[in-house]
Backbone as CSV, one residue per row, in Angstrom:
resi,resn,N_x,N_y,N_z,CA_x,CA_y,CA_z,C_x,C_y,C_z
1,MET,50.474,-61.239,77.484,50.736,-60.820,78.978,49.804,-60.292,79.867
2,ARG,49.734,-60.665,81.137,48.280,-60.435,81.774,48.675,-58.847,82.358
3,SER,47.400,-58.549,82.790,46.891,-57.188,83.163,48.267,-56.697,84.469
4,PHE,48.266,-57.854,85.125,49.293,-57.095,86.654,50.700,-57.121,86.098
5,GLN,50.857,-57.882,84.841,52.271,-57.415,84.386,52.542,-56.040,83.693
6,VAL,51.510,-55.753,82.822,51.375,-54.631,82.626,51.611,-53.335,83.426
7,LEU,50.776,-53.442,84.471,51.298,-52.767,85.499,52.261,-52.838,86.172
8,TYR,52.703,-53.508,86.095,54.260,-53.622,86.727,55.526,-53.325,86.072
9,LEU,55.099,-53.590,84.535,56.161,-52.585,83.948,55.914,-51.363,83.584
10,VAL,54.739,-50.653,83.690,54.460,-49.039,83.860,55.280,-48.699,85.100
11,ALA,55.298,-49.295,85.874,55.622,-48.825,87.205,57.073,-48.603,87.210
12,ILE,57.665,-50.017,86.956,59.542,-50.092,87.284,60.139,-50.166,86.115
13,VAL,59.665,-50.537,84.843,60.183,-50.149,83.734,61.508,-49.148,83.411
14,PRO,60.927,-47.665,83.604,61.740,-46.428,83.413,63.037,-46.911,84.463
15,LEU,63.056,-47.163,85.725,63.994,-46.848,86.504,64.438,-47.800,86.445
16,PHE,64.212,-49.101,85.877,65.018,-50.459,85.804,66.333,-50.565,84.616
17,VAL,65.093,-49.998,83.493,65.918,-49.717,82.294,67.248,-48.467,82.516
18,GLY,66.784,-47.328,82.763,67.755,-46.501,83.145,68.935,-47.277,84.067
19,VAL,68.703,-47.920,85.252,70.413,-48.039,85.969,70.789,-49.226,84.919
20,VAL,70.001,-49.930,84.301,71.069,-51.195,83.492,71.634,-50.301,82.506
21,PHE,71.201,-49.606,81.902,72.024,-48.920,80.762,72.731,-47.562,80.975
22,ALA,72.527,-47.738,82.083,73.123,-46.395,82.453,74.583,-46.942,83.084
23,GLN,74.299,-47.826,83.952,75.430,-48.696,84.694,74.960,-49.915,84.735
24,ASP,75.808,-50.693,83.424,75.421,-52.149,83.017,75.889,-53.096,84.481
25,GLU,77.025,-52.328,85.155,77.796,-52.945,86.057,77.720,-53.221,87.568
26,THR,76.268,-52.303,87.592,75.863,-52.839,89.291,74.328,-52.833,89.049
27,VAL,74.009,-53.983,89.233,72.606,-53.528,88.918,71.956,-54.712,89.921
28,GLU,71.398,-54.639,90.943,70.327,-55.332,92.148,71.746,-55.997,92.396
29,GLY,72.666,-55.496,92.676,73.552,-55.962,93.717,74.628,-57.106,92.960
30,TRP,74.741,-57.055,91.754,75.404,-57.799,91.018,76.644,-57.050,90.370
31,VAL,77.672,-57.549,90.556,79.116,-56.473,90.369,79.752,-57.462,89.321
32,PRO,80.195,-57.457,88.059,80.977,-58.694,87.210,82.320,-58.756,88.161
33,PRO,82.881,-60.153,88.270,83.990,-60.131,88.941,85.154,-59.204,88.493
34,ASP,86.535,-59.351,88.824,87.219,-58.853,88.371,88.039,-59.099,86.647
35,ASP,87.958,-60.757,87.017,88.196,-61.607,85.564,87.172,-62.194,85.361
36,PRO,86.408,-61.684,84.524,85.066,-62.498,83.758,85.597,-63.175,83.004
37,LYS,84.239,-64.561,83.400,84.716,-66.047,82.582,83.270,-65.230,81.680
38,PRO,82.834,-64.844,80.475,81.653,-65.234,79.598,81.047,-66.121,79.844
39,GLN,81.047,-67.216,79.678,80.193,-68.646,79.389,79.947,-68.584,81.092
40,GLN,80.851,-68.238,82.336,80.381,-68.869,83.408,79.056,-67.930,83.484
41,ILE,79.566,-66.548,83.271,78.613,-65.430,83.542,76.901,-65.674,82.596
42,LEU,77.343,-66.116,81.541,76.002,-66.959,80.523,75.144,-67.992,81.450
43,GLN,75.863,-68.997,81.736,75.277,-69.854,82.663,74.766,-69.472,83.309
44,GLU,75.219,-68.670,84.728,74.738,-67.718,85.996,73.146,-67.343,85.731
45,ALA,73.186,-66.537,84.259,72.000,-65.856,83.442,70.771,-66.775,83.473
46,ARG,71.039,-67.902,83.289,70.278,-69.039,83.205,70.095,-69.852,84.243
47,ASP,70.963,-69.992,85.519,70.450,-70.349,86.512,69.749,-69.444,87.294
48,ASP,69.886,-67.945,87.386,68.992,-67.317,87.942,67.640,-67.004,87.943
49,PHE,67.608,-66.981,86.060,66.308,-67.269,85.810,65.478,-68.656,86.437
50,ALA,66.215,-69.714,86.088,65.708,-70.780,86.597,64.890,-70.858,88.235
51,ALA,65.940,-69.803,88.966,65.807,-69.878,90.499,64.888,-68.499,90.440
52,GLY,64.133,-67.613,89.775,63.645,-66.744,89.685,64.133,-65.843,89.999
53,ARG,65.563,-65.497,89.811,66.475,-63.995,90.703,66.478,-63.160,88.992
54,HIS,65.932,-62.771,88.830,65.010,-62.032,86.926,66.063,-60.983,87.035
55,SER,65.985,-60.086,87.511,66.737,-59.089,87.942,68.356,-59.244,87.621
56,GLN,68.782,-60.419,88.245,70.255,-60.627,87.822,69.876,-60.968,86.769
57,ALA,69.626,-61.979,86.235,69.904,-62.918,85.332,69.581,-61.655,84.108
58,LEU,68.686,-60.816,84.099,68.888,-59.646,83.002,70.229,-58.920,82.987
59,ALA,71.018,-58.326,84.419,71.765,-57.869,84.355,72.632,-58.582,83.727
60,LYS,73.174,-59.997,84.061,73.786,-61.003,83.390,73.694,-61.104,82.075
61,HIS,72.564,-60.878,81.473,72.166,-61.081,79.984,72.740,-59.913,79.095
62,VAL,72.697,-58.429,80.193,73.240,-56.912,79.350,74.542,-57.368,79.052
63,TRP,75.500,-57.717,80.228,76.730,-57.447,80.262,77.164,-58.387,79.372
64,PHE,76.852,-59.595,79.310,76.939,-60.952,78.117,77.406,-60.207,77.167
65,HIS,75.970,-59.667,76.456,75.736,-59.133,75.292,76.687,-57.872,74.700
66,ARG,77.161,-57.235,75.851,77.849,-56.253,75.507,79.404,-56.661,76.200
67,HIS,79.989,-56.979,76.982,80.893,-57.606,76.835,81.615,-58.567,76.789
68,ALA,80.945,-59.498,76.422,81.344,-61.015,75.996,82.348,-61.236,75.087
69,LEU,82.685,-60.549,73.840,83.849,-60.652,72.739,84.925,-59.854,73.181
70,GLU,84.711,-58.917,74.220,86.022,-58.337,74.925,86.744,-59.620,75.254
71,TYR,86.267,-60.624,75.826,87.512,-61.814,76.249,87.383,-62.815,76.035
72,VAL,86.289,-63.208,74.888,85.998,-64.479,74.160,86.115,-63.546,73.033
73,PRO,86.679,-64.013,71.623,86.336,-62.977,70.506,85.311,-64.138,69.704
74,SER,85.936,-65.672,69.955,84.657,-66.521,69.718,83.638,-66.833,69.898
75,LEU,83.116,-66.264,70.678,81.505,-66.906,71.250,81.009,-65.196,69.840
76,ARG,81.184,-64.876,69.677,80.484,-64.332,68.456,79.415,-64.952,67.923
77,GLY,79.758,-66.183,67.879,77.952,-66.673,66.944,77.288,-67.391,68.576
78,VAL,77.602,-67.645,69.500,77.060,-67.756,70.657,76.030,-66.772,71.466
79,ARG,76.762,-65.684,70.594,75.972,-64.129,71.396,75.041,-63.942,70.780
80,LEU,74.706,-63.870,69.510,73.904,-63.421,68.456,72.481,-64.809,68.663
81,SER,72.613,-66.139,69.122,72.200,-67.280,68.875,71.606,-67.708,70.257
82,PHE,72.477,-68.368,70.982,71.866,-68.945,72.149,71.587,-67.885,73.274
83,ALA,72.381,-67.175,73.388,72.332,-66.004,74.488,71.066,-65.221,74.225
84,LEU,70.829,-64.633,73.092,69.422,-64.022,72.752,68.585,-64.698,72.983
85,SER,68.497,-66.350,72.638,67.307,-67.223,73.120,66.729,-67.290,74.701
86,TYR,68.167,-66.983,74.898,67.881,-67.194,76.507,67.226,-66.117,77.111
87,TRP,67.988,-64.694,76.338,67.255,-63.572,77.235,66.047,-63.287,76.867
88,ALA,65.675,-63.672,75.282,64.134,-63.572,74.989,63.340,-64.376,75.761
89,GLU,63.942,-65.509,76.071,63.015,-66.462,76.959,63.057,-65.529,78.448
90,LEU,63.813,-65.149,79.055,63.808,-64.622,80.223,62.491,-63.278,79.988
91,ALA,62.364,-62.738,78.795,61.894,-61.474,78.666,60.287,-62.191,78.200
92,GLU,60.016,-63.083,77.938,58.601,-63.683,78.183,58.175,-63.768,79.374
93,GLU,58.990,-63.788,80.453,58.104,-63.944,81.920,58.692,-62.714,82.644
94,PHE,59.458,-61.752,82.297,60.000,-60.351,83.251,59.999,-59.562,82.143
95,PRO,58.780,-58.544,81.980,58.764,-57.172,81.231,60.099,-56.471,81.292
96,PRO,60.755,-55.850,82.505,62.125,-54.896,82.376,62.725,-55.826,81.203
97,ALA,62.681,-57.203,80.990,64.480,-57.707,80.179,63.578,-57.720,78.151
98,LEU,62.171,-57.559,78.302,61.666,-57.454,76.828,62.231,-56.047,76.876
99,GLU,61.716,-55.070,77.910,62.054,-53.444,77.643,63.736,-52.990,76.882
100,ALA,64.556,-54.102,77.785,65.886,-54.038,77.419,66.528,-54.694,76.294
101,LEU,66.070,-55.688,75.928,65.777,-55.964,74.928,65.955,-55.257,73.724
102,LYS,64.500,-54.663,73.595,64.028,-53.615,72.961,64.991,-52.183,72.737
103,GLU,65.316,-52.251,73.870,66.425,-50.553,74.255,67.639,-51.083,73.515
104,GLU,68.099,-52.632,73.639,69.662,-52.882,72.863,69.154,-52.830,71.379
105,ARG,68.483,-53.000,71.054,68.012,-53.351,69.679,68.339,-51.737,68.818
106,ASP,67.689,-50.850,69.807,67.290,-49.215,69.185,68.547,-48.469,69.345
107,GLN,69.424,-49.173,70.154,71.167,-48.859,69.820,72.150,-48.952,68.929
108,VAL,71.483,-50.611,68.723,72.111,-50.976,67.851,71.771,-50.355,66.502
109,ALA,70.719,-50.477,66.206,70.303,-49.269,65.067,70.539,-48.075,64.412
110,GLU,70.999,-47.180,65.893,71.148,-45.709,65.751,72.665,-45.617,65.038
111,ARG,73.487,-46.605,65.477,74.745,-46.881,65.048,75.524,-47.372,64.130
112,ILE,74.728,-47.871,63.665,75.146,-49.123,61.943,75.764,-47.977,61.088
113,ALA,75.012,-46.567,60.931,75.655,-45.977,59.753,77.170,-45.433,60.575
114,SER,77.580,-45.246,61.839,78.649,-44.661,61.928,79.347,-45.950,62.567
115,ASP,79.245,-47.454,62.342,79.875,-48.543,62.937,81.180,-48.602,61.978
116,ASP,82.329,-49.143,62.695,83.254,-49.318,61.681,83.128,-50.767,60.745
117,GLN,82.189,-51.898,61.607,81.425,-52.781,60.777,80.488,-52.492,60.591
118,PRO,80.121,-52.035,59.584,78.705,-51.767,59.673,77.624,-53.265,58.999
119,ALA,78.228,-53.989,58.162,77.817,-55.365,58.016,77.468,-56.319,59.271
120,ILE,78.206,-56.274,60.554,78.269,-56.632,61.626,77.085,-56.578,62.546
121,ALA,77.392,-55.109,62.542,75.875,-54.180,63.416,74.821,-54.315,63.134
122,PHE,74.660,-54.585,61.323,73.286,-55.001,61.034,72.672,-56.188,60.998
123,GLN,73.793,-57.411,61.086,73.662,-58.399,61.509,73.147,-58.546,63.044
124,GLU,73.751,-57.950,63.797,73.345,-58.150,65.110,71.980,-57.191,65.729
125,LEU,71.640,-56.329,64.651,70.425,-55.733,64.494,69.449,-56.869,64.430
126,ALA,69.493,-57.600,63.268,68.506,-58.300,62.372,68.189,-59.521,64.034
127,ALA,69.640,-60.028,64.316,69.403,-60.846,65.240,68.146,-60.669,66.651
128,LEU,68.712,-59.422,66.939,67.841,-58.832,68.035,66.287,-58.788,67.433
129,ASN,66.089,-58.396,66.187,64.742,-58.191,65.699,64.184,-59.551,65.685
130,ASN,65.168,-60.731,65.354,64.734,-62.043,64.999,63.840,-62.337,66.237
131,TYR,64.551,-62.219,67.143,64.209,-62.627,68.797,63.079,-61.756,69.487
132,LEU,63.054,-60.716,68.771,62.215,-59.979,69.245,60.897,-60.307,68.493
133,VAL,60.715,-60.946,67.409,60.202,-61.031,66.671,59.748,-60.061,65.953
134,ALA,60.271,-59.153,65.205,59.975,-57.918,64.365,60.848,-57.643,63.635
135,PRO,60.556,-58.261,62.519,61.207,-58.528,61.252,60.873,-57.286,60.657
136,ASP,59.587,-56.538,60.742,59.418,-54.977,59.958,60.466,-54.166,60.569
137,GLU,61.202,-54.416,61.850,61.678,-53.014,62.252,63.533,-52.996,61.327
138,THR,63.827,-54.510,60.970,64.718,-54.881,60.404,64.788,-54.107,58.573
139,VAL,63.817,-54.367,58.524,63.233,-54.049,56.979,63.170,-52.066,56.895
140,LYS,62.761,-51.652,57.936,63.019,-50.100,58.317,64.036,-49.382,58.114
141,VAL,65.081,-50.292,58.827,66.420,-49.697,58.877,67.040,-49.643,57.676
142,PHE,66.962,-50.704,57.145,67.548,-51.025,55.715,66.827,-49.947,54.793
143,GLN,65.450,-49.910,54.327,64.874,-48.533,54.033,65.469,-47.082,54.020
144,ARG,65.506,-47.062,55.635,66.367,-45.557,55.500,67.644,-45.515,55.017
145,LEU,68.523,-46.691,55.097,69.718,-46.892,54.392,69.721,-46.477,52.816
146,HIS,68.659,-47.161,52.224,68.665,-47.598,50.887,68.633,-45.796,50.635
147,PHE,67.650,-45.230,51.093,67.545,-43.985,50.715,68.287,-42.773,51.129
148,LYS,68.875,-43.129,52.504,69.616,-42.061,52.876,71.628,-42.437,52.636
149,ASN,71.685,-43.744,52.529,72.823,-44.085,52.680,73.028,-45.480,51.379
150,PRO,72.834,-45.484,50.593,73.208,-46.466,49.225,74.339,-47.233,49.623
151,LYS,75.345,-46.831,49.365,76.661,-47.361,49.555,76.469,-48.549,50.504
152,LEU,76.129,-47.899,52.100,75.902,-48.466,53.197,74.744,-49.325,53.047
153,ALA,74.295,-49.013,52.498,73.150,-50.324,52.118,73.094,-51.422,51.357
154,ARG,73.874,-51.813,50.490,74.550,-52.203,49.572,75.244,-53.414,50.519
155,GLU,76.346,-52.665,51.715,77.120,-53.460,52.243,76.379,-54.357,53.353
156,VAL,74.964,-53.808,53.305,74.761,-54.872,54.750,73.450,-55.241,53.866
157,PHE,73.126,-55.270,52.452,72.137,-56.010,52.175,71.901,-57.681,52.235
158,LEU,72.814,-58.461,51.867,72.724,-59.690,52.153,72.696,-60.292,53.443
159,VAL,72.786,-59.469,54.752,72.089,-59.400,55.955,70.710,-59.697,55.741
160,ALA,70.526,-58.031,55.210,68.662,-57.974,55.027,68.020,-58.479,54.213
161,LYS,68.600,-60.025,53.441,67.930,-59.863,51.817,66.512,-60.987,53.066
162,PRO,66.951,-61.654,54.164,65.803,-62.608,54.176,64.659,-62.078,54.815
163,TYR,64.950,-60.442,55.423,64.243,-59.991,55.714,62.865,-59.162,54.470
164,LEU,63.780,-58.980,53.768,63.118,-58.373,52.659,62.161,-59.497,51.869
165,ILE,62.637,-60.820,51.697,61.818,-61.766,51.108,60.715,-61.766,51.744
166,LEU,60.859,-62.005,53.015,59.413,-62.341,53.980,58.581,-61.333,53.574
167,LYS,59.156,-60.242,53.328,57.892,-58.642,53.734,58.063,-58.505,52.018
168,LYS,58.278,-59.461,51.325,57.972,-59.254,50.151,58.069,-57.920,49.192
169,GLN,59.572,-57.052,49.582,59.837,-55.878,49.326,60.670,-55.951,48.022
170,PHE,59.865,-56.303,47.104,60.298,-56.391,45.681,61.153,-55.484,44.981
171,PRO,60.522,-54.731,45.269,61.531,-53.301,44.256,62.752,-53.191,44.862
172,LEU,63.411,-53.389,46.394,63.980,-53.519,46.940,65.507,-54.514,46.259
173,LEU,64.355,-55.655,46.381,65.543,-57.165,45.828,65.836,-56.711,44.569
174,VAL,64.834,-56.086,43.456,65.356,-55.708,42.426,66.700,-55.032,42.228
175,HIS,66.867,-53.824,42.990,67.548,-52.981,42.885,68.920,-53.939,43.599
176,TYR,69.134,-54.345,44.179,70.324,-54.930,44.653,70.751,-56.732,44.332
177,LEU,70.035,-56.707,43.173,71.002,-57.826,42.495,70.657,-57.995,41.448
178,PRO,71.935,-57.493,40.752,71.974,-57.373,39.365,72.003,-59.100,38.826
179,PRO,71.411,-59.328,37.576,71.409,-60.755,37.703,73.068,-61.307,37.394
180,GLU,73.745,-60.670,36.279,74.826,-61.946,35.745,75.862,-61.569,37.441
181,GLU,76.418,-60.687,38.109,76.949,-60.714,39.281,76.481,-61.707,40.162
182,GLU,75.223,-61.242,40.410,74.108,-62.231,41.465,74.304,-63.760,41.012
183,SER,73.921,-64.065,39.965,74.318,-65.343,39.569,75.761,-65.870,39.650
184,LEU,76.859,-65.178,39.043,78.422,-66.059,39.710,78.281,-66.145,40.861
185,ARG,78.110,-64.887,42.041,78.493,-65.154,43.535,77.370,-66.549,43.847
186,ILE,76.467,-66.846,43.581,75.662,-68.264,43.978,76.141,-68.989,43.786
187,GLU,76.713,-69.239,42.241,77.395,-70.504,41.809,78.816,-70.245,42.759
188,ASN,79.289,-69.846,42.558,80.962,-69.456,43.367,80.639,-70.259,44.998
189,THR,79.562,-69.464,45.410,79.502,-69.966,46.845,79.174,-70.970,47.261
190,TYR,78.498,-71.621,46.326,77.817,-73.135,46.329,79.280,-74.203,46.090
191,ARG,79.901,-73.761,45.081,81.057,-74.429,44.674,81.997,-74.836,45.663
192,SER,82.175,-73.495,46.200,83.454,-73.465,47.219,82.951,-73.517,48.401
193,GLY,81.731,-73.863,49.063,81.183,-74.450,49.601,81.211,-75.950,50.087
194,MET,80.508,-76.361,48.903,80.680,-78.028,48.544,82.136,-78.608,48.615
195,ASP,83.356,-77.569,48.039,84.824,-78.406,48.256,84.784,-78.188,49.552
196,ARG,85.207,-77.430,50.499,85.127,-77.011,51.833,84.596,-78.393,52.417
197,ALA,83.157,-78.828,52.237,82.585,-79.715,52.997,83.176,-81.295,52.577
198,GLU,83.396,-81.201,51.471,84.124,-82.492,50.919,85.733,-82.853,51.997
199,LYS,86.189,-81.489,52.457,87.252,-81.630,53.169,87.535,-82.040,54.505
200,ARG,86.124,-82.217,54.846,85.688,-82.688,56.002,85.949,-84.048,56.271
201,SER,86.504,-84.433,57.554,86.813,-85.951,57.888,85.331,-86.351,58.588
202,GLU,84.956,-86.035,59.082,83.678,-86.437,59.450,82.498,-86.648,58.535
203,THR,81.628,-87.985,58.553,80.939,-88.018,57.797,79.272,-86.507,57.932
204,GLU,79.226,-86.744,58.825,78.008,-86.263,59.762,78.292,-84.766,59.454
205,SER,79.637,-83.820,59.568,79.704,-83.037,59.339,79.824,-82.341,58.269
206,LYS,80.172,-83.090,57.471,80.018,-82.999,55.700,79.018,-83.013,55.202
207,THR,77.693,-83.963,55.883,76.566,-84.104,54.878,75.887,-83.123,55.512
208,LEU,75.916,-82.620,56.635,75.059,-81.466,57.445,75.803,-79.833,56.274
209,LEU,76.650,-79.864,56.182,77.797,-78.862,55.417,77.125,-78.681,54.121
210,LYS,76.978,-79.967,53.498,76.621,-79.977,51.884,74.759,-79.894,52.093
211,GLN,74.392,-79.980,52.992,72.891,-80.120,52.925,72.738,-78.567,53.020
212,PHE,73.385,-77.506,54.098,73.344,-76.199,54.218,74.017,-75.693,52.906
213,TYR,74.813,-76.222,51.998,75.039,-75.011,50.630,74.000,-75.123,49.811
214,ARG,73.462,-76.507,49.562,72.348,-77.082,48.766,70.889,-76.097,49.438
215,LYS,70.764,-75.893,50.164,69.727,-74.764,50.429,69.785,-73.890,50.060
216,ALA,71.324,-73.016,50.348,71.545,-72.084,50.470,71.296,-71.242,48.945
217,MET,72.203,-72.427,47.892,72.005,-72.063,46.953,70.345,-72.245,46.245
218,THR,69.819,-72.999,46.275,68.512,-72.867,45.961,67.646,-72.028,45.994
219,SER,67.790,-71.571,47.553,67.100,-70.353,47.859,67.496,-69.475,47.401
220,ASP,68.508,-68.955,47.231,68.865,-67.595,46.389,69.000,-67.564,44.562
221,ALA,69.352,-68.751,44.192,68.809,-68.878,42.728,67.308,-68.522,42.576
222,ALA,66.820,-69.314,43.186,64.982,-69.041,43.233,65.141,-67.693,43.502
223,LEU,65.313,-67.369,44.246,65.067,-65.626,44.399,65.232,-64.900,43.620
224,LEU,66.524,-65.076,42.691,66.905,-64.357,41.538,66.322,-64.542,40.547
225,VAL,65.955,-65.682,40.491,64.866,-66.090,39.154,63.333,-65.447,39.100
226,ALA,62.808,-65.909,40.470,61.539,-64.577,41.117,61.511,-63.260,40.442
227,VAL,62.801,-62.625,40.792,62.860,-61.411,40.711,62.559,-60.881,39.170
228,LEU,63.656,-61.851,38.396,63.505,-61.469,37.056,62.284,-61.825,36.395
229,LYS,61.533,-63.010,36.848,60.432,-62.666,36.271,59.279,-62.092,36.642
230,LEU,59.477,-61.754,37.802,58.205,-60.641,37.711,58.752,-59.180,37.670
231,SER,59.684,-58.898,37.090,60.577,-57.467,36.704,60.357,-57.834,35.409
232,ASN,59.484,-58.465,34.692,59.171,-58.318,33.384,60.733,-59.274,32.658
233,GLN,61.414,-60.286,32.617,62.846,-60.286,32.482,62.515,-61.716,31.665
234,SER,61.574,-61.788,31.900,61.464,-63.964,31.442,62.438,-64.476,30.843
235,GLU,63.246,-63.936,29.795,64.480,-64.501,28.862,65.196,-64.755,29.457
236,GLN,65.762,-63.861,30.199,66.753,-63.952,31.144,66.375,-65.068,32.496
237,ALA,65.310,-64.562,32.719,65.008,-65.605,34.276,65.121,-67.399,33.564
238,GLU,64.747,-67.465,32.688,64.422,-68.796,31.987,65.848,-69.336,31.787
239,SER,67.130,-68.655,31.597,68.124,-68.763,31.084,68.982,-69.069,32.155
240,ILE,68.732,-68.245,33.452,69.072,-68.357,34.730,68.608,-69.489,35.302
241,ALA,67.395,-69.855,35.220,66.682,-70.741,35.746,67.389,-72.005,35.235
242,GLU,67.674,-72.319,33.747,68.329,-73.459,33.239,69.985,-73.741,33.564
243,HIS,70.094,-73.133,33.834,71.966,-72.981,34.149,71.517,-73.380,35.824
244,PHE,71.058,-72.848,36.766,70.931,-73.600,37.939,70.116,-74.589,38.109
245,ARG,69.563,-75.069,36.994,68.657,-76.418,37.223,69.697,-77.358,36.947
246,SER,70.892,-77.361,36.391,71.878,-78.101,35.800,72.606,-78.629,37.475
247,LEU,72.286,-77.629,38.588,73.599,-77.752,39.427,73.129,-78.659,40.549
248,SER,71.839,-79.294,40.632,71.259,-80.106,41.490,70.084,-80.509,41.074
249,ASP,70.233,-82.190,40.725,69.042,-82.937,40.664,67.778,-82.972,41.751
250,ALA,67.850,-82.473,42.452,67.110,-82.908,44.163,65.986,-82.496,43.564
251,SER,64.903,-83.114,43.888,63.736,-82.911,43.930,63.064,-81.558,44.218
252,GLU,63.489,-80.897,45.802,63.146,-79.872,46.354,63.863,-78.383,45.030
253,HIS,65.169,-78.937,44.964,65.788,-77.363,43.995,65.142,-77.638,42.948
254,GLN,64.979,-78.554,42.022,63.601,-78.259,40.672,62.751,-77.808,41.221
255,ASP,62.164,-78.294,42.317,60.459,-77.655,42.312,60.866,-76.147,42.765
256,ALA,61.606,-75.470,43.226,61.995,-74.260,43.662,62.009,-73.325,42.691
257,ILE,62.735,-74.017,41.533,63.224,-73.178,40.186,61.700,-73.356,39.532
258,THR,60.992,-74.313,39.511,59.981,-74.057,38.655,59.110,-73.513,39.410
259,SER,59.030,-73.177,40.506,58.186,-72.158,41.203,58.449,-70.824,41.443
260,ALA,59.806,-70.360,41.335,59.836,-69.141,40.808,60.076,-68.659,39.573
261,LEU,60.169,-69.477,38.575,59.236,-69.329,36.802,58.046,-68.878,37.425
262,ASN,57.565,-69.232,37.884,56.077,-69.115,38.240,55.473,-67.704,38.975
263,GLY,56.919,-67.305,39.219,56.984,-65.599,39.773,56.859,-65.831,41.461
264,GLU,56.858,-67.238,41.917,57.139,-67.313,43.500,57.984,-67.550,44.264
265,PHE,58.159,-66.285,44.980,59.390,-66.065,46.338,59.633,-67.288,46.960
266,PRO,60.685,-67.730,47.105,60.760,-69.001,48.248,61.058,-68.237,49.741
267,GLU,61.030,-69.567,50.108,60.972,-69.152,51.488,62.518,-68.548,51.805
268,PRO,63.169,-67.652,53.104,64.151,-67.187,53.513,64.892,-68.352,53.823
269,PHE,66.062,-68.219,53.473,66.980,-69.246,54.460,67.978,-68.546,54.582
270,PRO,68.384,-68.812,55.944,67.849,-68.983,56.765,66.624,-68.879,57.488
271,ALA,65.902,-69.587,58.308,64.857,-68.973,58.441,64.372,-67.805,58.936
272,VAL,63.602,-67.168,59.082,63.353,-65.556,60.194,62.088,-66.307,60.782
273,ASN,62.326,-65.442,62.220,60.963,-65.300,62.982,60.318,-64.487,62.731
274,SER,59.219,-64.755,62.221,58.465,-63.705,62.232,56.981,-64.118,62.634
275,GLU,56.696,-65.017,63.475,55.385,-65.191,64.195,56.180,-65.417,65.839
């Protein structure tokens, strides 16, 4: 970020962010229509960004993130992937967009404990931090939950797991990965996923889905083996490793299990944005 951008940020962000988050429905002259179409508003945000109308683009990104699911619930995946990537792209050029993204992240972090669906809220937090390239912040929130609300921490653990792996949070991983239960979960998820993929009629879709479940199984199995090995439960680590070796003869899978037996953590899957 260049120096003039820093000065610009200091001068206008407090006012601008206050406007966006106090009344996200009227920013820089933009008012959402009476019958808003979220997909159209997201595209307009992209068009505004391309045209240099950064304030309006930001207003529309904030609106989309906060209100899109009220109108089109099926946009849940888009909201935490493509839409956030577009917002992050805007943030690279427009400092108030970065501050607004951080503000949204902080608000989500504050409400996780009181949310009706904490796992979904934590997923949103993780996604926001992923596009902010701040995996440490996701880990910090999970650590707080672990000490203050262990029951809730267990509910959101699967979402937090890739970030705990990335940051080598070994004690937490040991705590939340009971060997027998986790081994059964991994295998059941893998087998049901492969069955679901087999029912796909399109060859490409079937292949991609099978690849996904194989990679997920390999990552989860290797993590469990590594955790057991590093916690001095070598006998159980070897037993579970032998079982998971039998599920796939792919070289990547076999190599990952071997590395895990040497105490090496696998790469998080899905990948985490850490740079």
